C-alpha positions in Angstrom: 144.3 -38.8 81.7 144.3 -42.2 80.0 143.8 -40.5 76.6 146.8 -38.3 77.2 149.0 -41.3 78.1 147.8 -43.2 75.0 148.6 -40.2 72.8 152.0 -39.8 74.3 152.8 -43.5 73.9 151.5 -43.5 70.3 153.6 -40.4 69.4 156.7 -42.0 71.0 156.1 -45.1 69.0 155.8 -43.2 65.8 159.0 -41.2 66.5 161.0 -44.4 67.3 159.6 -46.2 64.2 160.6 -43.3 62.0 164.1 -43.2 63.5 164.6 -46.9 62.8 163.4 -46.5 59.2 165.8 -43.7 58.6 168.8 -45.9 59.3 167.5 -48.8 57.1 166.7 -46.6 54.1 168.5 -47.7 51.0 170.8 -45.2 49.2 169.3 -44.2 45.9 172.8 -43.9 44.5 173.0 -47.7 44.5 170.0 -47.9 42.1 171.5 -45.3 39.9 174.8 -47.2 39.7 173.0 -50.4 38.9 171.0 -48.8 36.1 174.2 -47.4 34.6 176.0 -50.7 34.9 173.2 -52.8 33.5 173.3 -50.8 30.3 176.8 -51.9 29.6 177.0 -54.1 26.5 179.1 -57.3 26.5 182.8 -56.6 26.1 182.1 -53.0 26.9 183.5 -50.7 29.5 182.0 -47.3 30.5 182.9 -44.8 33.2 181.8 -41.5 34.7 184.2 -39.3 36.6 183.0 -36.9 39.3 185.5 -34.1 40.1 184.9 -32.0 43.2 187.0 -29.1 44.6 186.3 -27.2 47.8 188.2 -23.9 48.1 190.6 -22.2 45.7 193.4 -24.4 44.3 196.2 -23.8 41.9 194.1 -25.4 39.2 190.9 -23.4 40.1 192.3 -20.2 41.8 189.2 -18.1 41.4 186.7 -20.6 42.6 185.4 -21.4 46.1 184.0 -24.7 44.8 184.0 -26.7 41.6 182.0 -29.8 40.6 181.9 -31.5 37.3 180.9 -34.9 36.0 182.3 -36.4 32.7 180.2 -39.1 31.1 182.0 -39.5 27.8 178.8 -38.7 25.8 177.4 -42.1 27.0 173.7 -41.7 27.6 173.4 -43.9 30.7 176.6 -42.2 32.0 174.9 -38.8 31.5 172.0 -40.0 33.7 174.3 -41.1 36.4 176.2 -37.8 36.2 173.0 -35.9 36.6 172.3 -37.8 39.8 175.9 -37.4 41.1 175.8 -33.6 40.4 172.6 -33.1 42.4 173.2 -35.7 45.2 176.8 -35.8 46.1 179.1 -33.7 48.4 181.4 -31.1 46.9 183.1 -30.4 50.2 183.5 -34.0 51.4 184.5 -36.1 48.4 185.5 -39.0 50.7 181.8 -39.3 51.7 180.9 -39.9 48.0 183.6 -42.6 47.9 182.2 -44.3 51.0 178.7 -44.3 49.5 179.8 -46.0 46.3 181.8 -48.6 48.3 178.7 -49.3 50.3 176.7 -49.9 47.1 179.3 -52.3 45.8 179.2 -54.1 49.2 175.4 -54.6 49.3 174.7 -51.4 51.4 177.2 -52.4 54.1 179.5 -49.5 55.0 182.9 -49.0 53.4 185.8 -47.7 55.5 184.9 -47.0 59.1 182.6 -43.9 59.3 184.8 -41.9 61.7 188.1 -42.6 59.9 189.3 -39.6 57.8 190.8 -40.3 54.4 193.6 -37.8 53.7 195.5 -39.4 50.8 194.2 -42.2 48.7 194.5 -43.5 45.1 192.7 -46.7 44.6 190.7 -48.9 42.2 188.4 -51.5 43.5 186.0 -53.9 41.7 182.8 -55.3 42.9 181.4 -58.6 41.6 177.9 -59.7 42.3 176.8 -56.1 43.1 173.2 -56.1 44.2 170.9 -55.2 41.3 173.6 -55.6 38.6 173.6 -58.3 35.9 176.0 -61.2 36.9 178.4 -60.6 34.0 178.9 -57.0 34.9 181.5 -55.9 37.4 181.4 -52.4 38.9 184.6 -50.5 39.8 185.2 -47.5 41.9 188.4 -45.5 41.4 189.1 -42.6 43.8 192.0 -40.2 44.1 192.2 -37.5 46.7 195.0 -35.7 48.5 198.7 -35.1 48.0 198.1 -32.3 45.5 195.5 -34.3 43.5 192.1 -32.9 42.7 189.5 -35.3 44.2 188.1 -37.5 41.4 185.6 -40.3 41.9 185.1 -42.7 39.0 182.4 -45.3 38.7 183.2 -47.9 36.0 181.1 -50.7 34.6 182.6 -53.6 32.6 180.6 -56.4 31.0 182.3 -59.7 30.2 181.0 -62.6 28.3 178.3 -64.5 30.3 
């Protein structure tokens, strides 16, 4: 009987510990953004643009979904695009925007989780982004709604140190 209680307690402890670690896990997107940003040369600016469409639209009438990432032939941008294509939402582009905001804000959340974004067009810059060289600022531009195709841009700009 004591052995059974011990096993149940040990199993419960493992389950609780694994739940706690799930919430504290860092988003790999942040490391990918930092790697992209850190490759930016002084006085340089680079961006990637992730376009996502869910359901047919006038621009894509024959498609149930569409996802594309433009890296401008910049090799570090190509790597970030590969990550974004495989690890972002097509159906919920606002979720992608929230993730990037959290990266710029040191893994703290962006807009409140249970707030729906219907129309937005914004450009924000992060300075002192974790893992990014001090002279590099990282921007996020996002447009969604009001007839616009959802586009998320990650921008890296390096100034003189």
